[in-house]
C-alpha positions as CSV (number, residue, x, y, z in Angstrom):
1,M,0.0,0.0,0.0
2,I,2.8,2.3,0.8
3,A,4.4,1.5,-2.5
4,R,1.2,2.1,-4.3
5,G,0.7,5.4,-2.5
6,G,4.2,6.3,-3.7
7,V,3.3,5.4,-7.2
8,A,0.2,7.5,-7.1
9,Q,2.2,10.4,-5.7
10,A,4.8,9.9,-8.3
11,S,2.1,10.0,-11.0
12,A,0.7,13.2,-9.6
13,V,4.1,14.8,-9.6
14,S,4.7,13.6,-13.1
15,G,1.5,15.2,-14.3
16,S,2.4,18.5,-12.5
17,T,5.9,18.3,-14.0
18,R,4.5,17.7,-17.5
19,A,2.4,20.9,-17.1
20,M,5.4,22.8,-16.0
21,I,7.3,21.5,-19.1
22,D,4.5,22.7,-21.4
23,Q,4.5,26.1,-19.7
24,A,8.3,26.3,-20.0
25,R,8.2,25.4,-23.7
26,A,5.6,28.1,-24.3
27,D,7.8,30.5,-22.5
28,V,10.7,29.5,-24.8
29,V,8.7,30.3,-27.9
30,A,7.7,33.7,-26.5
31,A,11.2,34.5,-25.4
32,Q,12.6,33.5,-28.8
33,S,10.0,35.7,-30.5
34,R,11.1,38.7,-28.3
35,A,14.8,37.9,-29.0
36,A,14.1,37.8,-32.8
37,L,12.3,41.1,-32.6
38,A,15.2,42.6,-30.5
39,R,17.7,41.4,-33.2
40,I,15.6,42.9,-36.0
41,E,15.5,46.3,-34.1
42,L,19.3,46.0,-33.5
43,V,20.0,45.5,-37.2
44,R,17.7,48.4,-38.1
45,S,19.5,50.7,-35.5
46,E,22.9,49.6,-36.9
47,H,21.9,50.7,-40.4
48,L,20.4,54.0,-39.2
49,A,23.5,54.7,-37.0
50,A,25.8,53.9,-40.0
51,T,24.1,56.5,-42.1
52,G,23.9,59.0,-39.2
53,A,20.1,58.9,-39.0
54,A,20.1,57.6,-35.4
55,P,22.1,58.6,-32.4
56,R,24.7,56.3,-30.9
57,T,22.7,56.1,-27.7
58,E,19.8,54.3,-29.5
59,L,22.2,51.7,-31.0
60,D,23.7,51.0,-27.5
61,A,20.2,50.6,-26.1
62,R,19.1,48.2,-28.8
63,R,22.3,46.1,-28.4
64,A,21.7,45.9,-24.6
65,A,18.0,44.9,-25.2
66,A,19.1,42.1,-27.6
67,D,21.6,40.8,-25.1
68,Q,18.9,40.7,-22.4
69,A,16.5,38.9,-24.8
70,D,19.2,36.2,-25.6
71,A,19.8,35.8,-21.8
72,A,16.0,35.4,-21.3
73,V,15.9,32.6,-24.0
74,A,18.7,30.8,-22.4
75,Q,17.0,31.0,-19.0
76,V,13.7,29.5,-20.1
77,Q,15.5,26.8,-22.1
78,A,17.3,25.8,-19.0
79,R,14.0,25.7,-17.2
80,V,12.6,23.2,-19.8
81,V,15.7,21.0,-19.3
82,S,15.3,21.2,-15.5
83,A,11.6,20.3,-15.7
84,E,12.2,17.3,-18.0
85,A,14.9,16.1,-15.7
86,N,12.5,16.4,-12.7
87,R,9.9,14.4,-14.6
88,S,12.5,11.6,-15.2
89,N,13.3,11.6,-11.5
90,S,9.5,11.4,-10.6
91,S,9.1,8.1,-12.4
92,G,9.8,6.0,-9.4
93,T,8.8,2.4,-8.5
94,T,6.5,0.7,-6.0
95,L,9.1,-1.5,-4.6
96,A,11.8,-0.2,-2.3
97,A,14.4,-2.5,-3.7
98,Q,13.6,-1.5,-7.3
99,G,13.5,2.1,-6.1
100,R,17.1,1.7,-4.8
101,V,18.1,0.2,-8.1
102,L,16.4,2.9,-10.1
103,L,18.0,5.5,-7.8
104,A,21.4,4.2,-8.8
105,E,20.3,4.0,-12.5
106,T,19.0,7.6,-12.5
107,A,22.4,9.0,-11.6
108,P,22.8,10.4,-15.2
109,E,19.4,12.1,-14.9
110,Q,20.4,13.6,-11.6
111,I,23.6,14.9,-13.3
112,A,21.6,16.3,-16.1
113,A,19.3,18.0,-13.6
114,A,22.3,19.5,-11.8
115,E,23.7,20.6,-15.2
116,A,20.3,22.1,-16.1
117,Q,20.3,24.0,-12.7
118,L,23.8,25.2,-13.5
119,E,22.7,26.4,-16.9
120,L,19.8,28.2,-15.3
121,A,22.1,29.9,-12.8
122,N,24.5,30.9,-15.6
123,A,21.5,32.3,-17.6
124,K,20.5,34.4,-14.5
125,V,24.1,35.6,-14.2
126,D,24.1,36.6,-17.9
127,Q,20.8,38.4,-17.4
128,A,22.1,40.3,-14.4
129,T,25.3,41.2,-16.3
130,A,23.2,42.6,-19.2
131,A,21.1,44.6,-16.7
132,L,24.3,45.9,-15.1
133,D,25.7,46.9,-18.5
134,Q,22.5,48.7,-19.3
135,A,22.7,50.6,-16.0
136,A,26.3,51.6,-16.6
137,L,25.3,52.7,-20.1
138,N,22.5,54.8,-18.7
139,L,24.8,56.3,-16.0
140,G,27.3,57.2,-18.8
141,Y,24.5,59.2,-20.5
142,A,24.4,61.4,-17.4
143,K,27.9,62.7,-18.0
144,I,28.7,65.0,-20.8
145,R,32.4,65.4,-21.6
146,A,33.9,68.1,-23.8
147,Q,35.9,66.9,-26.8
148,V,38.6,69.6,-26.2
149,D,40.3,71.2,-23.2
150,G,39.6,74.8,-22.6
151,T,37.6,77.4,-20.7
152,V,33.8,77.5,-20.3
153,T,32.2,80.8,-21.6
154,R,28.7,81.9,-22.2
155,R,27.1,79.2,-20.0
156,T,23.3,79.0,-20.5
157,V,22.5,76.2,-18.1
158,E,22.2,76.0,-14.3
159,P,22.3,73.0,-11.9
160,G,19.0,71.3,-11.8
161,Q,17.8,72.3,-15.2
162,M,16.7,69.8,-17.8
163,V,18.7,69.7,-21.0
164,S,18.0,68.3,-24.5
165,A,20.0,67.4,-27.6
166,E,19.1,70.6,-29.5
167,R,19.8,73.0,-26.7
168,P,23.4,74.6,-26.5
169,L,24.7,74.5,-22.9
170,M,27.8,76.5,-23.1
171,A,30.7,77.7,-25.3
172,I,34.3,76.4,-24.8
173,V,37.4,78.3,-25.8
174,G,40.0,75.7,-26.6
175,A,43.3,75.8,-24.8
176,G,45.2,74.4,-27.8
177,E,46.9,76.2,-30.7
178,A,46.3,79.9,-31.1
179,W,45.6,81.7,-34.3
180,V,44.4,85.1,-35.6
181,V,42.0,85.8,-38.4
182,A,43.0,88.9,-40.4
183,N,40.5,90.4,-42.9
184,F,42.6,91.7,-45.8
185,K,41.3,93.7,-48.7
186,E,40.8,91.8,-51.9
187,T,43.3,94.1,-53.5
188,Q,46.0,92.9,-51.1
189,L,45.7,89.2,-51.8
190,A,47.8,89.1,-54.9
191,R,51.1,88.8,-52.9
192,L,49.8,86.7,-50.0
193,R,50.7,83.0,-49.9
194,P,50.4,80.3,-47.2
195,G,53.6,79.9,-45.2
196,Q,54.6,83.6,-45.3
197,R,56.0,85.0,-42.1
198,V,53.7,87.4,-40.1
199,K,54.2,89.8,-37.2
200,V,51.2,90.1,-35.0
201,E,50.8,93.0,-32.5
202,I,48.0,92.5,-30.0
203,D,46.2,95.7,-28.8
204,G,45.8,94.2,-25.4
205,Y,49.6,93.8,-24.9
206,D,51.4,97.0,-25.7
207,D,54.9,95.5,-25.7
208,A,54.1,92.1,-27.2
209,S,55.0,91.2,-30.8
210,L,54.2,87.7,-31.8
211,T,55.4,85.8,-34.8
212,G,53.2,83.6,-37.0
213,A,52.7,82.3,-40.5
214,I,49.8,82.4,-43.0
215,E,48.0,79.1,-42.6
216,S,45.2,79.4,-45.1
217,I,43.2,82.0,-47.2
218,Q,39.4,81.6,-47.2
219,A,37.9,80.7,-50.6
220,G,35.5,83.6,-50.6
221,T,34.9,87.0,-49.1
222,G,33.5,87.4,-45.6
223,S,30.3,89.0,-46.7
224,R,29.5,86.1,-49.0
225,F,29.4,83.7,-46.0
226,A,27.4,86.1,-43.8
227,L,24.0,85.3,-42.5
228,L,22.4,87.6,-45.1
229,P,24.8,87.8,-48.1
230,P,24.4,90.8,-50.3
231,D,22.6,90.5,-53.6
232,N,23.7,93.0,-56.2
233,A,21.4,91.8,-59.0
234,S,19.0,94.7,-58.5
235,G,20.9,97.0,-60.9
236,N,21.7,99.6,-58.3
237,F,25.3,98.4,-57.8
238,T,27.9,100.3,-55.9
239,K,31.4,98.7,-56.0
240,V,32.8,98.1,-52.5
241,T,36.2,96.7,-51.8
242,Q,35.6,93.3,-50.1
243,R,37.5,91.7,-47.3
244,V,38.8,88.1,-47.3
245,P,39.6,86.3,-44.0
246,V,43.1,85.0,-43.7
247,R,44.0,82.5,-40.9
248,I,47.4,83.1,-39.3
249,A,48.8,80.5,-37.0
250,I,50.8,81.9,-34.0
251,T,54.1,80.0,-33.8
252,D,55.2,81.5,-30.5
253,P,52.5,83.0,-28.3
254,H,55.0,83.9,-25.5
255,A,52.7,82.5,-22.9
256,L,50.2,85.3,-23.6
257,V,46.5,84.6,-23.1
258,L,44.7,85.3,-26.5
259,R,41.0,85.6,-26.2
260,P,38.4,85.5,-29.0
261,G,37.5,88.9,-30.3
262,M,40.7,90.8,-29.4
263,S,42.0,93.3,-31.9
264,A,45.4,93.0,-33.5
265,M,47.7,94.6,-36.1
266,V,49.0,92.2,-38.6
267,T,52.1,92.6,-40.9
268,V,52.8,90.1,-43.6
269,Y,56.3,89.8,-45.0
270,T,55.7,89.0,-48.6
271,A,59.3,89.0,-49.7
272,N,60.6,85.8,-48.1
């Protein structure tokens, strides 16, 4: 009677385990569907990011979501294996002697169940790692780093304010190389060449005389690239001598602080 009661109990456990297996298999199909959708969205984001149509943050988020979906698939698959191993273990016997024999014979199933539990634990670890990576990624979005060293000027944001991608927060004056933009008349350009030596006298430093060299000459006048360029097609044309920006690199700033907007006197030595 005790053996028969054990058989009935084992049958009930087997039926419950079978239901758990069916549920786990259904979860596998659902998880695989979500993983496939996450992969499709990842591929779409990669194409958009390659063309510049989507920000890098969206691509990182899609990649993290795909990793989490793969980890979820592995977790539910391990659950199926564990349930099937438990069903194998539930098929006992009515006789104690045969039960002891079957216990010895079911050692591989027990090993399989232990391996399934190990795979389930590894899947949970992968899922937790993916969540940790996503949290670290989100934390990285909270820090905005300037691409150059320099000094902050014209700050338009205060602590506690909300920011967005289209809103300028501040201007940064770079601490790297220094240069001067000289606006020469178009009648003076005939003898100017890149590489010619230049003497620069800064109005803010009376005794300072810096040396430099012409780096480049803009391919157009300053007025042509203005916000509202002039249009002389009306017929009422008055000829005005135009100015062309010339960039001059300072080769030796003498440790002087050059600020944007300062005035200077520039002398170009055309006879090198």
